[in-house]
N, C-alpha and C positions, 0 to 999 in steps of 0.2 A: 504493500500500500504506500509506504513512504517512498519507495523507488518510483512508483508511477507519479506521485505528487511532485517529486523532484524533476521528473521528465517534463511534466506539464508546465511547471514554473519556468524551466529552461526555455521551452518553446515560446511561452508568453514574452519572456525577456528578449529573445532573439528575433521574433517576428517583426517588430518595428524597425530593426536594423536592416532587414532584408529588403525593405522598400526604398532604400536610399537611392537606387539608380533607376527608378521606374520611368523617369523622363529623360534618360541620357540620350545624347545625340552624338553620333560619330563625327569627328572633325572633317573627315573626307566627304561628308554629306552636307556640309554647311558652306554657304557663301558669306564670308565675313564682310559686313557693311561698315565702312569707315566714314563715309559722308552721305548725308541725306539731304536732297533738295526738294523744295515744295514750290510748285508753280500753279497758275490757273490754266485750265483746259476747258474753255466754255463755262458751263456751270459745274464742272467737276474739278477734282484735285489731281494734278499730275505729279507723281513722285519720281525722283531720279536717285537711284542707289548706286553709289560708287563702291564696287566690290573688289576685293583683292584677288588677283590671279596667282594662286599658290606657286605654280611652277616657275613663274617669272621672278618671284621674290625669294625663293628657296636658294640657299647658299650653294653656289657651284652648279645650279641647274637652270639658271636663267637663259632664255633664248633671245630672239629678236623681237618679241612681242612687247606689249605694254604691261606695266606692273599692276594696273587696275583696269576694270571694265565698267561700263555703266548700263544699268537696266532701267527701263521706264515703264510705268503703267498709270492709267487714269481710272478713277472711281469717284463715287460721291463722298466717301470718307477716307481718311488717311490710312487707317489700318486695313481697310478693304483693298486699297490701291497697293499697299505693301504686300499683302497676301497674293494679289494678282500678279506680282512680279514672277511668280513661279511658272507663269505661262511661257516665259522666255528664259528664265534662269534654270540651269540644270540642277541647282542646289537650293535648299531652303535658306532664306535670308536670315542671318543671325545678327541681331541688333545690339548685342551687349557691348560692342566696342566702337560705337559711334563717337567720332571725334568732333565733327562739326555738323551743325544744322543750318542750312542756307535757305532763306526765303527769297523768292523772286520779288522785285520791287512792286510789280503790278499786283501780285497776290497779297502782299503786306498792306497795300493801299486799299484794295477793294474787299478782300475777304476777311482780313484781320488774322492774327496769329494765335488767338487764344485756344481755339478748338484743337489745333495741331499740338500745341504745348501740353494741353491737358491730356490728350490721347497718349502722348509719349510718357508723361509722368505716371499714368495709370498702368502702363505696360511694365510688368515685373522684370522683364529681361533687360530693360533699358536703364542704364545708369544716368543720372541727371548732371554729370560733370562735363558734358560736351559744351563747346562754345557756339553761341547763336550769332549769325551774321545776316546782313541784308545785301543781296546782289543789286548793285546800283546800275541803273540804265541797261540792265540785261536780265536774263533768267537764271535761276539757280542751276538748271541743267548745264548751261554754258559755263558757269563757274566751275562746276565739278568735272567738266570735260577737259580741263587744262592740265597737261602734264608739266611737272615742275622739276627743275634741276636741283641738285644737292639732296633733296628728299625724293625717293622713288615714289612714295605714296602721297599724292597731292593733299588729301585731307589731313594727314599727319603734318605736312608742311604748313597748311593754313593754321592748324591748332598751335604749333610751336611758334610760328611767326607772330601771331597775335599775342601769344603769351609773352614773348620777348618784347614786342613793340609796346605793349601796355606798361611794361616795367621801365622802359627807357625812352619813350617818346610820348609826350603829353597828349597829342590829339587822338589817341586810340584808347579803348578800354575793353575789358572782357566782361561778358555776362553769360552765365550758365542758365539752363532752363528753369531750375528751381528758384534761382534769384529773380529771373524774369517774371515768373508766375507771381512771386511775392510783390513785385512792382505793379503788375497789372491789377492785382486784387487789393492793393493798399489804396485807401481813399486819398485823394489829392496828390497822387504821385503817378507820373507818366514815365514809361520806360524810354531808354536811349540805348541804341544798339549800333555797333561799328558796321560801316559799310565796306563792301569789297567790290572791286570792279575789274573787268577784263580790259587790258591795254594791249593793242597790237593786232595782229592778224588772227582773227577768230577761226578762220578755216584751217589753219595749221596748228591750232592750240592743242588738239587731241592727237596729233601725229608724233611719232618718235623723233621727227626732225626738230621738234620744239625743245628737245633736251640734248641735241647733238651739235649745237653751235654755242659759241661764247656768249653771243647776245640772242636769247630766244626770240622767235618771231612774236610770241604772245606771252604776256606775264600777268600775274595777279598782284594787285596792290590795294591797300586799305585806303578808303576814300571818305573821310569824315564820319560824323555820327548822325544816325537817323533819329528823328523825333517822332514819338508816338503819342496819340491821344487814346489812352487806355490800350487797346490791342491793334489799332490801325495806324499805319504810317501816314504822317501829315507833312513831312518835310525833312530838310537836311541842315546840318550845321557845317560851316566851312572850317578850315584849319584853325583859325584864331578862336572862333566860337567854341570849337571842340576843346581847345586848350582851356578856355575860360570855364567851361562846364566841368572839366576834370579837376581844375583847381578848387572849384566850389564844392564838388562832391568828395574831395580828398582822395581822388583816384591817382594823383601824380606821385610816382615813386622817385623817378629821376628823369631828367630831360636835358636838352641843350637848346638855348635860344639866344638870338642876337639882341643886344641893347645898344641903342643909338648913342654915339658920342656927341658931346655938346657942339663940336665944330665939324660934324659930318663923319661918316664911316660907322663902324660897328665894333663893339667888343662882345665876343661870344662867351657866355657864362655856362659852365657845366654844373647843373644842379645835382647835388649828391643826395640830399634828403629834403623832403617836403611834407608838411602836415597842415591841415586846415581845421581851425576851431570854429564851431557854430555856437553862438550864444543868443539867448532870447531874453529880452527885458521889456517891461512896460514903459512906454513913453506917452504921457497924457492919456492913459487908459487903453492904449492900443499897443500890440506887440511890435517889437522892432528886432529884426534879425541882424546880428553883427557877425561878419565873416573876417577872420584873420588868418592869413597864410604865412607860415614860417618856413623859410628855406635856408639851407646851407649850400653855398656854391663855391666854385673855384673858377679862375679865369682860364679859358681855353685858348683863345687867340685874340689878338689886338689888330684890327684893320683900320686904324685911324691914328692921328698924330697925338693922341692923349698920352700924357706922362702918368704912368700908373704906379710909380715907385714911391708914392707918398700916401700917408693915411688920409690926407684931404682928398686925393683922387679916388681912393677906395670908397670913402664915404659918399662921394659924388656918384660913383657907379652904383653903389647900393641903392641910393635914392632913385636913380633912373630905372633900375630893375624893379624896385617896388612900385613905381608909377606904372610901369608896363604891366605888371600882374594885376593891379587894380583896374587898369584900362581894359584888360581882357575879360575880367569878371563882370564889370559894368556893362561892357558891350554885349556880352552873351545874355545877361538878364534882360537888357533893353530889347534885344532882338526877339527873344522868346516871348516877352510880354506883348510886343507890338504885332508880331507875325503869327505866332502859334497859339498864344493865350492859354498855355497849360503849364502847370508846375512840374518841371522835370528835375528840380533841385532838392526836393524833400523839405521845403520850408514849412509846408503844412504839418509834416510829422514833427519837425522841431518844435513848433508851437503846441502841438498836441501833447508832447511829453512834458512841457513846462507849464502850459496853461490850458488844460483839457476843456475847461468850460468855455473859454473864448473860442477854441477850435470848433467845438460842437455847435456853437452859435453860428459859425460861418461855413460849416462843412458842406452844406447843400449848394452853396454858391461860391465854393472855394476859388475856382478859376477866375471869377470876377473879383473877388477880394484880393487875390494874388496880384492883380494889375496895379493896385495902389499900396501894396505892402511896403513898409519902410525897411530898406536894406542898407546897411553901411558896410564899407569895404576897407580893409587894412592889410598891408603886407610888410613883413619884416625879413629883409634879405641880409644874410651875413656872408661876406666873402672871406673865406679862411685862408686861401692861398692864391698867389698870382703866378704860379709856375716857376720855372727855373730862370726866367728872365725878368728883370725889373721893368724896363721900358722897351717899346717896340723899335725896331730898326727901320720902320716903314719910311720915315722921312729921309734918312740917310741913303736908303736904297734907291730912292727916286731922284736924288740930287745928281 
C-alpha cells in the first residue's frame, strides 16, 4: 500500500514537469523577424516583415544572397496580416526578436498607431524593448528594404544607430513600445517619435550592390522628431526644435554644437553631461513651470579669432552657450504652441504631481490652457577644459 502511494505521489510531482515543452518550436521551422513595418493598403493594414536568411548569416556558409528577406501581407488587423505572411513564407514568423517597428508616414497620419501598439503588447511572444520609428516621406516597407553596410542585418543597424545617436546627438531620441503606450494613455501628454528617411537611389536600396561600394547608392538617416496628437501624426520638428525638445525632456546625454563668437565664426562645444530640472510654483495663483538645464562641456574646436586663454573669455563663451540653449527651448515651445497646440513636454504631468487640484480643474481643456502656461527658461553651462591649446592659430594661419 505504501509502495503504491509513493508511486502515485511521484507521478503527481513529475506530471507538471513533463508539460514544459508542449509548445516548443524547432529553430529550423521558424522565420526570425527583426523588423516590422506597418503601412496603409486601402482600408487594410499592410505589414512588411524583415526576416533573417539563416544560410547567409551563418559563419562560413554565406553565399551571394542577401542576409535578410522581406515578406508582405495585407489584412484588416495587424495580427491577421502577420499570420497571413505564411502564404508566402516557408516558415512560421517568430516575433520574439523584433528590433524595430516602423510606421509609414501616411499610416501614422490617417490610421493612428494605437491599435498596432496595443496588439503587439498583448502578444506574449513579443518583447516591448524594440524601438519605434516613423518613415518620413516614404513607406515602412521601403525603409526595411534597404541593405546597410557594417551591419549585415538592417534592423539591427537601425536599432544600434538610434541607440548610439540618442546618446551622443541631441536631435534624436529613443522610444520603446511600452513607453509609447504610456505617453498615449497619459492625459495631457502627446508622444514624439524619431523619424527615419531613405536618401538616394531607392531602386538599388535592396540590391547587394548597395553594400558593395564605398558610398552606397541608398542610405538611411534619422530625420527629426515627429509630433503626435494622442496616436496620430500631426507634424515634424526640425533639427533645432528637436534639440530644444530633448533639452526640455532631459533626453540629452551628450552632444556637440556650435556657439557663435562675438566677432563672427564659431566655437564648437562638446557637451559631456547634461541634466534638466523641472520645477513648478504658484505665481499669482497660477502654476509656473521653471526649466533649468545644467551642462558640463569642453571646447572642441575654435573657428574664429576669439582668444580663449583667459577666464573672461571662458565666461563669455559660457554665457553665449547658455543663451543658445535657452533660445532652442523657447523656440520649440513657441512652435509647438502656435502650430501643433499639444503638450509634448509633460508640463501637465509636472503640474499634476505638484498641484493635482489645479491640474484636475484644467484637465479637460489642457491643450488650450497649455497655450498660455507660464514657462521660464534657464541654462547653466560650465566649460571645464579648453583642450591642449590655449588660443586658436586661425588668425596667424590666414596672414
